[in-house]
C-alpha positions, 0 to 999 in steps of 0.5 A, a space after each residue: 964498967 960496961 964497954 964504952 962506945 966510941 963516938 969520935 965523929 957525929 954527923 948532924 943532918 939538918 934542913 934548918 927546921 925546928 925539928 932539926 934544931 931539936 936534934 941539934 941539942 942531942 948532937 952537941 950533948 953527945 959531942 961534948 960527952 964523948 969528945 967528938 967532932 960534929 959534921 954538920 950537913 945540909 943536903 939540897 935536894 936535886 929537885 931544888 935545881 929546876 931546868 933553866 934556859 942555857 942563857 940563865 944558867 950562869 946566874 942560877 949557878 951564882 945564886 945557888 953558890 951564894 945560898 950555899 955560902 949562907 947555909 954554910 955560915 949558918 951551920 958554922 954558927 949553929 955549931 960554933 960551941 963544939 968542934 965541927 966541920 960543915 958541908 952543904 951539898 946537892 943531891 939525893 939525901 941518903 947517897 950524899 950522907 952515906 958518902 960523907 959517913 964513909 969519908 969521915 968515918 962517922 960513928 953516929 948520924 943524928 937527924 930530926 924530922 918535921 911534923 906532917 908536911 914538907 920534908 917529913 914525907 921524905 924523912 918519915 917515909 922510905 928515905 928515913 927507913 933507908 937511912 936507919 936500915 942501910 947506915 953502917 953506923 947507928 942513927 939517932 932520930 928525933 921525931 915529930 912527936 918529941 915531948 916539949 921538955 927537950 932539955 930533960 930528954 937530952 939528959 937521958 936519965 931513963 933509957 928503954 932497950 927493946 929486944 927480941 933476942 935476935 942477933 939484930 936486936 942484941 947488936 944494940 945492947 952495948 949502946 944501951 948499956 954504955 949510954 946508961 952507964 955514961 949518963 947514970 941512967 936507969 935502963 929498962 930492958 923489955 921483951 914483948 911476947 907475940 900477940 895471942 891468936 884468937 882462941 889461944 889460951 893466955 900465955 902461961 906464967 912460966 913463959 913470962 918467967 923464962 923470958 925474964 930469966 933470959 933478959 936477966 942473962 943479958 945484964 952485965 956483971 955487977 962489977 962492970 955496971 953500976 947502974 940500975 936495970 929493970 926488966 919487963 915482959 909485955 904481951 901485944 903488938 910490939 910497937 904499941 907496947 914499946 911506945 906504951 912502956 916508953 910513956 909509962 917510964 918517961 923514957 928519954 931514949 929508946 934503943 932498938 936493934 934493926 935488921 939491915 937491908 940491901 935493895 928493896 925494903 923487906 920485912 924483918 924479925 920481931 922488930 920487923 919493918 912496920 914496928 921500927 918505923 912506927 916507933 921512930 915516927 911516933 915516939 915522944 923521945 929520940 930513938 937510937 937504931 943500930 943495924 945488926 
């Protein structure tokens, strides 16, 4: 059997939106599957605490504490059917989450994102990018375009893994294999050849064939993996082709390896920053990103 990934502690970040509720289904499903504890976290943004007059501060603090208690109780209720812990914190989103990731030895972060207003401007912008490129553990993102049949996707019967053969993208392969084996899913392994330059001849057939051979070499021995694996080579813009194949096969999960960053966001390799960002924000199924 392919090496089984270990998920003992899952961090579920929520803003109590519908998108976060969709993500909750995945956090619970994986927790049951792997015998993990879910750490429910709600971060109250610093902007939620406006400047107040000194005389009004005690009342403001009491109100904030009461609201935090209500949110803690709600988190307990949402997670009551799985082993869990809850935290309601105030601060900046990613630094607060990262602190919990380190203290609780988190193996996976699960986050949901809204539609086109409100917190989506944060979660689908630089902060979301910061999370999946800076996180020491994989991140499962449930985006705003999730297909309505969430229950089917949670079953994870069709998994798409995209690779450009870099070490960063290959870091996600063990997760794709393990999840496919664990869920008795069909795994599609995809490589997207670069776009043609103007006037360039059509990619020769042997280029596609050699790429397919490379993809086959990534597959585990039959004795260690009992699932079905398909291999595909496409040509064109990476994000568009990955999303297109995901739609064609009815993917329940897209798995990507991404390059980590420190400091300001920078471009990466074939799965460069705009590619991963577009996939995470436009996919109709969850996206698992693994930092290489």
